[in-house]
N, C-alpha and C positions, 0 to 999 in steps of 0.2 A: 504494500500500500504506500502511496505517496502522502506525506503529511505536510500540510500547509501551515507555516509558522506565522504567529502574530508578532506584532511589535512588543518588546518588553514593556511592562507597566511603568508608568512614570514614577510610581511610588517606589519602584525597586531601586536598590542602591548597591554599589560595590562596597567592600570593606574599606573603611577610611584608613588614612595613614596613621591617625592617632590610635585607632583600634588595633592596627597592625603592630604599633610599637608596644602597646599594652600587652598584646598577646605574646610578643617576643619576650618581654620581661617575665611574664607568667611562666612561659615555657622554660626560660633559662633557670628560674628558681626551681621548677619541678625537675629539671635535668639533674640538679645537684642532689635531689632526693633519690631519684630513680637510678642514678649512676651507682649508688652504693647498695641498693636493694632492688629486687624486682618481685613482682607478684608471682607466686608459685605456678599458677595455672598458665602463665604466658612464657615461662622459661623454656627456651628451645633446647633440643638436643644439639650438642656441638657438631658443627659441620667442618669439612676440610677448609683450612685457610687458603685464601687465594682463589676460591671459587667465585666467578663473577656473580654478583647478586646474592651471595650466601649470607651477607650481613644486612641486606637492604631492609628486611622485615624484622630485624632483631635489635635495632639500636635503642638504647634507653631514651634518647631524645625523641625519637619517633613515638615510642610508647607513651611518653609523657604528653605529647600532643594529642594522641588518640584518646587518652584518659580524660584530658581536659575537655575535649569536644564531646565525648560520650556523656560526661556529667551534665552537659547542658541540654541533651536531647530528650524529647518526649518519647513515650513508647511508640507512638505512631511514626515519628521521624526515624526512630531506630528501625522499625519494620520496613520503612520506605527504602532504607539502604540495602535491604535484602530482596528487593523486587527488581526484576529485569524484564524489559519488553523489547519486541522487535519492531523495526520500522519497515519491514517487508521481507521478501524472499523466504517464505516459510518452508520448513521441512516437516510439517505436521500440523495438526489442528492447533489454532491459536485462540486468543480471547476475543478477537474482533474489536478490541478497544481502539479508540482514536482520540481519546481525551488526554493525551500525554502531557500537553502543555499545562493544564490546570493541576495535574498530579505532580508534575515537576515543581511547580511554584509552591505547592503545599508540602514539598519534601517527601513525596510518596513513591518516588522512583530513584533507585540508586545507580542503575546502569541501563543503557540502551545499546542495541546492536543492529547491524544491517542498515545503518545510516552512515553514508560515506560522503566525503568531500569536506574540506575545512569549513566552507561556508555553511553547510547544513549542520555540522556538529557544533560549530560556534553559535549558531542561532539557538539551539537547544541549551547549550552551556550557559548562555547569557541569562536564560530564565532561571536556571538552577543557582547561578552565582549571584545574580542581581535581585532576584525576586523571592527566593526561598528564605525562610527565617534565619537559618544558620549558614547560608551561602556555601553549602557543601557541593563540590563539583560532581558532575556525572562522569561515569566511566563508560567510554564508547568501545564496543567490541565488534569483531568481525572474524569470519573464518579465513584468515590469511594463512593458507596451508602450504603453498609452495610459490608464494609471490603475490604481490598486489597487481600492478600493471606489468612489471617485468616478471613474467611467469616462467619459472624454472621447470625442470622435469618433475613429474609427480614424485612424491616421497619414496615410492618403491624404486623408482629410477635413481633418485639421489642416494638412497641407501646402497644401490648397486655399485656406486663408486668406491665403496669401502673407504671413504675419505672424510672423516668427521670434520677436519679443518675446512674442507670445501663446503660441506653442508652448513657449517657455522657461518661462513661468508655469505651464502645465499640467504640464510635467515636474517643476517644483519641488514642486507639490502632490503629484504621484505619489510623489516621493521622500520627502516628509514622511510620507505615509500608510504607505509601505512600511517606512521605518525604524522607525516606531512599532510595526510588526508584527514587528520583528526582522530585516527584510530590509535588508542593506546593499550589495547588488549586484544590479543589474538587467541582463538580457540585452537591452538596448535602448540606442541606437536601431538599427533596421534601416536601413542607408543604401545598400542595393543599388539601383542604377539599374534601372528596370523599363520596358522598351519593348514588352512583349507582354502584352496584356490577358488572354490565355489563362492566364497564370501567376497562381495564386491568391494568392501572397504580394505581389502588387502592392498589396494592401490595407494592408500593413504599412510601406510606405515613402513616399517623397516624390515618386514619379513618374519621369519620363523624362529630366530635365535635370540635368546635373552641377553647374551653378552654383547652382540652387535647392536641389538636394540637399545641397550643401556648407553653404549657409546654415542649412538645417534641422538638419544634423548638429551644427553649432556650438551651435545653440539648445538641443537636447536635452542635450548634454553640460553646458552651463552650468546648465541647469535641474536636472538630477539631482545634479550634483556641487557646486553652489553656489559661494560664494566660498572655502570651505574644505572639504576632504574630511573633516576631523575634526570638523566640525559634526555633532552627533548626528542632525540632520535631513537630512544629505546621504547620498547613496548613490553607489557607483561605477558609472559607465556602462560599457557594452560595445558598441562599434560592430561590427555584423555585417552580412553574412557575408562574410568576406574570402577570395576576392574573385570578382566577376563571377557570383555565384549567380543574379542576375536575368536573365542572358543564356541561360538554359537553352534548348536546342534545342526548337522546337515549343511553347515555353511550358510544358513538362511538368516538374513539380517534380523536383529532384535530377538532372536530365538533364545530359548533357555540354555543354561550352562550348568553342567555337573562336573565338579572338579574336586580332587582331594586337596587338602591343605598343603600337602607336599608339592604337588604340581603347581598350585597357586604361588607358593613361596619361591620355588626354584625357577619357574618358567615365566609366569605372567606378571609378577610383582617387580622383578629387578629393574626394568626400564623406568617404572614409576619412582622407585627409590633413588635411582640415579638422577632423575629430574629433581626430586626433592633435595638431594645432596648438592645439586648444582644451584639451588636457590630459586626454583620455580615459584612464581607468585601465586598460582592457582592450579587447581585440578578440577576436572569435570567428572561427575558421576555418570555411570553408564545406564543404558536402557534395559539391559538384560537382567534376568534373575540369576543368582548364583546359589546353587544347591537349595533352590526353592525360595530364596529371599531376594527380592529385587535389589539391585546394586544401589539404588537411590534410597533405600530404607534399611541399609545393612550397617549396624553399628560396629560389627566386628571388623569390617574393612575400613570404614570411614573414620571411626573414632579410635578403636583399639590399635589398629595397625598404623594408619596414616597419622593421626594426630597425637597419639600417646607414644607408640613405639618409635616412630620416626621423628616426632617433635615438629610436625609441619605447622607453620605459623600463618600460611596464606589462607585464601578463601576456597571453599568448595562450591562450585556452581553445578546446578543440575543440567542435564541435557534438555533439549527442547521438550517442554511439557512432561518431563519424566516424573515429576512429582504427581501430576494429575493421573498419570498412567498407572499409578499404584492401584487405582480402582480396577482397571482392566486386568492387572496381575492377580487380583483377587485377595489382596492383603489389606484393603481398605474399602469400607462400604460407602464412603462419601468423601467429598473434597476436604472436609475438616479433618477427618481421620488421616487422610493421605498427607496433608500438610503437617500434622503432628508427628506422624511416623518419620517422614523424611527429615524434618527439622531435628528431632531428637536423635536420629541416626547420625547426623553430622553434615547434612546439606545446608550450607550457609545461605545460598542465594537461589531463588526459584526463577528459572528461565521460562518465561512466556506463558505460564499457566494461570497466573494471578492468584493462586491459592494462598500464598503467604499474605498477600495484600488483603484477601477476603477473610482469612480465618485466624492469623497469628495473634492479633490483639485479643480476641475473645478467648483464645486458648491460654494466653498468659493470665488474663484476669480471672479465669476459672481455676487457675492453679495447675492446669495440665502441662504447661510449659513453664519452667522456672525463668524468672527475669534474668538470672545470671547466665542462662544459656543464650538468651537473646543478646545480652551484652557481649558474650564471647564471639558470636557470629558477626555482630556489627563491628567489633574490634578488628576482626580479620579483613573485612571490607575496607575499613578506614585505613588500616595498615598499608594496603596496596595503593590506595589513593594518595596517601601522604608520601609513600616511597616513590611513586611516579612523579612527585612534584606538582600534582594537579592543583593544590591549593595556592601555590606560587604562580604557576603558569597554566591556567585552565584552558586557554584558547590555542588553537592551531594557527600556525603562520601561513596565511593564504598565499603569500608570495613564494614560500618554499615549496608549496605543493606543485607549483608550475614548473619547477626545475628539478625536483627530486625523482620523478618517475621516468623510466625508459632512458636514462642517461647513457652515453656511450660506454662508460665503465660497467654499468649494469647489464647492458646488452652483451658486452664481451664476456662477463661472468656467466650469463645465461648460455652462451655458446660453449664455454669451457665445461660447464656442468653437464650439458647435454652430451658432448663428446665423450666424457668420462663415464657416463651412465650406460652406454651401449654395451651389450653383452653379445659377443660373437659365439654363437652356439655351434655352428658348423661351417667349414670352409674347405671343401674338397677340391681336388685338382680338376681343372677343366681339360679341354682337348689338347692344350699345349703342355700338359703335364705339371702345371703350377696352379696353386689355388686361385680362385676367381678374384678374391680380394687380396690386396688393393687392385682396383681396376687399372688395366693397362691404358696409358695415354693414347695408344694406337687404336683403341676401340673407336670405330668410325660412327656407328649408329647404335643408339640405345632405345629400346622400347620401354617406356615408363608406363606401367599399367597398374590399375587398382583404384578403389574408391578413396584411398587415403593419400594418394600421390599428390593431390592438389587441394587437400582439405585443411583449411586453416583452423577452423573451430575445434576440431577434434585434437589437434596438436597440443591444445592447452590442457587437456585432461580434465578430470573432475575437480570440483572445488577450486576453480581457477581464479579466485579473488575477483578483481575488476579487469582481468585480462580481456582483450578484444581480438576478434579474428583479424582485424586490420593490422594488429601489431605483429602478426605471425609471418615469417618467411617460410613458405611451403617447400617441400622437396622439389616439386616441379619448378618453382620460381628460382630456387638456388641452382638447380642443375642447368636450367636455361641460361642463367648468368654465367655459369662455368664453361659450358661447351657450345652454347648457342642453340636456338630452337630448331635450326635446320638439321641438327644431328639427333634430335629427339623425336620419336614417334609415340605420341601420347594417346592412350585410350583408357577410359574409366573402367571398362570391363564389367562393372557391376556396381550397384549401390551397396552399402554395408549390409542392409537387410534385403532389399528388393533387388530385382535384376531381370534380365531377359536373355534369351538365346542370341538375339541380334547383337547385344552388347558384347557377349563372349566371343561371337564370331568376328566382330570388328577388332577385338583385342588380339585374337589369334592372327588375324591378317597383319596387324602391326608388328607382332612378334616375329612372324616369318620373314619380314622385310628388314630385320635388324640383326646386328651382330650379337647382341646380348640383351637380356630382359631384366629389368628391375621391377619387382612386384611389391606393391605397398598395400598390405592387407591387415585386417585386424578388427578391433571392436569399435563401437560407437562410444566415445568417452563419457558424455554426460548421461547416457541412457543405460549403458551396459557395465559401467564401472562406478565405484564409489558407493555412497549410501543408497540403500534400497535397490541394489543391483546385483542380487545373488543370482547365480546361474547353475542350473542342473546339468547343462551340457556345455562343455568347455572347448568345443571345436570352433572353427571359423564360422561366424554367423552367416545367415542368408545363403547366397549362391557362390560365395567366395571359394569354397572348396572345389566346386565344379570349374570355376575360372582357373584356379591354380592347376588342376589336373589337365585342363585343356592347353594351357600354356606349356606345361612340362612336356606334353605329348609332341610339341613342335620340334623337340630336340635341341632347342636353343639353350645356351647356358643361362641359368636363372639365379639371380640374387633375390632372396625373399627378405623383405623388411617387415617385421611384425610390430604393429602398434597395439598395445594392450595394457590393461591395468592388472594383469595377472598372467601366469603361465597358461598356455593353451595346450590342450591334448591334440597333438598332430602327428600320430605315428606314421601315416603315409608320407607326410611332408618330409620328415627327417630321414626317411628311407630313400626318397626319390629326388629331393631338391638338394643341389650341391652346396649351397651357401645360404645360411639363415642368420639374420642379425635381429636380436631383440632390442627394439628402440624404445619400448614403453610409450609414454606420451612425453615428448622431449621439451615442450614449451615453445616460447616465441622464436627461438633460434633453431627450430627443428631442421629446416632445410640446409642452412649453412653447415651445421654440425654434421649432418648425415653426408653431405657431399664431400666435406673435408675428410671424413672417415673413409668413404668409398674410394677416394683417390689417394689415400695414404698420407695425406698431410697431417692427420692425427691418426692414432690407431686405437682400436677398441681395447679398453682395459677394465671394463666393468666385470663384475663377478656376481653370480646369482646369490640372492639373499633368501630364496625360497627353492625348495626341491621341485624340479619340473616333472610333472606326472606324465606317464605313458597313457593312463586311462583315468577317467573321472572316478572309476571304482576304487582307485587307490587312496582317494582323499578321505580323511585328512592324512597328509603325507609330510613327513619331516624326518630329518637325518638323525636327530638326537633322541631317538626312541630307546626304549628299554629292550633288552634281549628277552627271549622267552626260554622256557625249559626245552623247547624243541626248535632251536633256530635253524633257518634254512641253510645257513653257511654258504658254501661255494657251489651248491647244487645248480646245475644248468636249468634255470627255470624257463628257458625259451622252448623246452621240449616237454611233452607230456611226461609225468612222473613214471618211472619204472615200477614194477612190482617190488616190494621189499621196503626196507626201513626208510629210504629216501622219500617215500610218499608221505610219511607221517611226521611232517615238519610244518612250521608255520608259514604257509604259502598260499597262493592262488593256484587253481588248476588251469586257469586260462589267461594268466598274465604274470609277468615277472614282478617280484617284490621291489626291485630297484627302480629308481626314477629314470626318466629319460636322460636327465642331466642332474647331477647331485648339487646340493647346497655348496656354494663357493666356487662353482665351475665357471670357466670362461676362457675362450681362446684369445690368441693375439696374432699379430702378423709376424711374430718371431716365436721361438721355442725356448724352454727353460729346463735345466736339469738340476735336480736336488741331490745333495750329498747326504750321507748317513748322519743323522742327528747325533750330537755329542751332549752329554749332561755333566754338570759340574760336580754332582754328588750322586752316589748310588743309593743312599739311605738317609732318611730324615726321621725325626721324632714327631709323632702326632701331638705329643704334649707341647713341644716347642712351637709347632705351628698354631696350636690353639691359643698359646700365650700371645703370639703375633696377631691372631685373629681378634683378640680382645682389645688390641690397641686401635687408636684412631687410624684412618687410612693414611694420614700424612706422616705418621710415625712408622708404619709398617714398611718393611723393605722386602726385596726379593730373596726368598729363601733358597730357591733353586734356579739355576740358569740353564737353558737348553739352546743350542745353536746348531746351525747347518749352513753349508755353503750352497749358494744358488748361482748357477751359471747361465748366461744368455748364450745358447748354442745356435742361434740364428744369425742372419746377416743384417738385421735391422735392430735399431735401438727399441727397447720395449719396457713396459711397466708390468710388474708382477705383484700380486697380493699374496704374500707368504702367510700361511695360516697355521696356527698351533691348536691341536686338539688333545683332550685328556679323557682317559677312561679309568674309572676306579672299580676294582674288583675285590671281593671279600669284605664288603661293607655290610652294615646292619640292614640297610634297605638297598634295593637294586638301583643302579645308576645308569645313565645313558651309555650306549655303545661308543659314542664319541660326544664330546662337548667342546665347543669353541672357547678357548681361554686366552687367545691373543692373535693379533694380525699386524702386519706391517706392509706398507706399499713401498716398493723399491723400483728405481729406474736403472737399467743396466745397458751399457753399450754392447755391441756385438762382441762376443768372446769374453766379456768381463765376468769375473767371479766376485761375489761378495758374501762375507760371513754375516748371517742374520742371527741375532741373539735375542731371546726372550727371557726376561726375569720374572719368574712366577712367585707370587705371594701365597699366603695361606688361603686366600679366597679361591685360588685355582683348584684347591683340593677339598673345600668344605661343601657341605650339603645339609639339607633339612633331614635330620636322622630320626630314628625311632623314639628318641626322647623329645621330639618336637623342638629342636633348636639347631641352629647352624653350627656344625663342628667338623673338625677333621678327625677321621678314625683311622686306625691301622688298616692298610690296604695295599694292594699292588696297583700302582699307577702306570698306565701305558701312555706314552706321550708321542704324538706325531707332529712333524713339521712337513707340511704338504701343500699342494696347489688347490686342493678342495677337500671335501669331507669324506671322499671315498678312496683316496689314494695316499701314498706317502710311506716312508720308512719310519720306524718307531724305536724308541728307547724305553726302558722301564726304570721305575723308581720305587723302592721299597719304603713304605711309610710304616715305621715301627711304632711301638708304644711310646 
């Protein structure tokens, strides 16, 4: 909905200079008191020093300011800070309210979202700052997931770079552009672990691994929030969706989740804890139920784990109308009960449902909700607003908005991120006996075929902020600029969903008249990936498979570029098509990044962050699974099982257990050789490791170092992502067959050898044991240094008592 703003009331006023001076003296006096003592319920758990934003919500001065303001607020004004509404772009049922201006003036709204541009946000902010009794500024939020106007690759693609520093840079640019448009709060990063490609929101996260997911969570938080939250170019991050949203049964969005506490602790919580340790300002509760209890009414996760165990001091926001949806879940009979349950469970702010606005005051006055609980929730909201500097600088700079977006530096970073996100899945030799990629400059004519070859909108991916198709350079546009239109034979061949025999026939004709074919196939980004985009069938949609097979039948060499928000099940393709590049949805610089990669100006260095399935029947599919009592081992599962013992193992009778491509996999234009790993010690003490585990992370050191030599055996320079995996055996509870515990990106010249060393701390060997705590136990540790999760040589480490 579009909201029309009135002029601010003449009676409204800004805070006077005299009032400001008085407030400063009051705060200074309170600071002397709060510096020596702090209220027990607000004392945070220590976090690592040097983490950007780690102290932003924990300073005594900030706490004094919050307490002073809180003391002046009425109950209705306090509840207003816990209410959030949307200005448009709904992702579910809303309230239908349009009276935001009067509510803001009365102090009944704390945050708004989906209202963009400095002019629009400033107009609402003036009402809050100049007309409300206490002049408390609004907090403006938006789903800035992978860029605002400069749209980067989707998060699944960014994670495929295995480069947290690069991801941090993209988040910093996104924060700069968003803050210039008046947005100081992003509902990002999504740090849900995704093990099932049927789930559409796999596109928004970092894949299936908790270690890599934690690294990416830290990177996003550092990028968005910067060195200081009160920097006008910083925005508050929001880690979502808490928790286990990615484990939806059947991969169906919003579906129920059943998990053991061990799986929750070891797999789904680590990225959130990493975000909290990095100083994230907010978290968002999830839509799903967890073991029968909706995530937005779960005191075990929201209060016990998040706020008590981890000492989280920021605010918890619900997802869109998740509070009201407690009625549909069946745990609340009406809106009042839903509001009470969500609030007492630890949801501080209600997004879009209005239930807190409608019911909290009555629930407090009836004694069903303690006033102290309201104060704690409001304190969390005010902490974030003070930390962002909104009381000093509530308005966005409209001049900066005109220069901050789509700058040359931002565009250059978008291209770099796209180039490094591509994963080369297959690159077989062509007729000349060499791989098709990189393309030979002698290639005379290229048939560019497919519904995504000249599709600007889909290149943006899902949740593309304020990205516009006109900002995108398509593959066709970039290739035309590179080699000229006279050397390109273009045919759409099919729409993503619809299509005709005539379109396929025209595409075949163009292919037959060309030296090489580039096929651009895949999913429709906004409709088939992201939220509410679960798929039961993971093949190419529409008539694209028919198009692919018809082009392959021409005998022309084919380079297939896949655009998708998840891995697709394409067994025929990987058998018959010589070259396949996973491009995900690369963002505004899709075309230049792809053309540069195709011609070898840059080389694909991305690695999979999800296991690529052969069949949808394998889902959920992930590398870090537990072994069974009857593991399949090295049985050849491509053949029917023989009579005898090999039949009675954990396997399918009609499909291999292994993925098409394993987690961590990716080819390059060169090749690498790994030497035998070397370990610094052969045995360590579990007791010593547990002592280390109890230390804060900044004090803990590496107990064990493991190294291996990696050699570039090709003729081109290349980047390799060296990965380290650990398996623990002989423990009180079963552990994964492999678990990622380290990775490093290295660049090697042809023939160059480098020793890569990993220093492993106690965390690398700890797990949630049968005593319900993270500990290191006596065990045999097998440690691999490898190019992916399925290969590599190993060394062993004995962990004694």
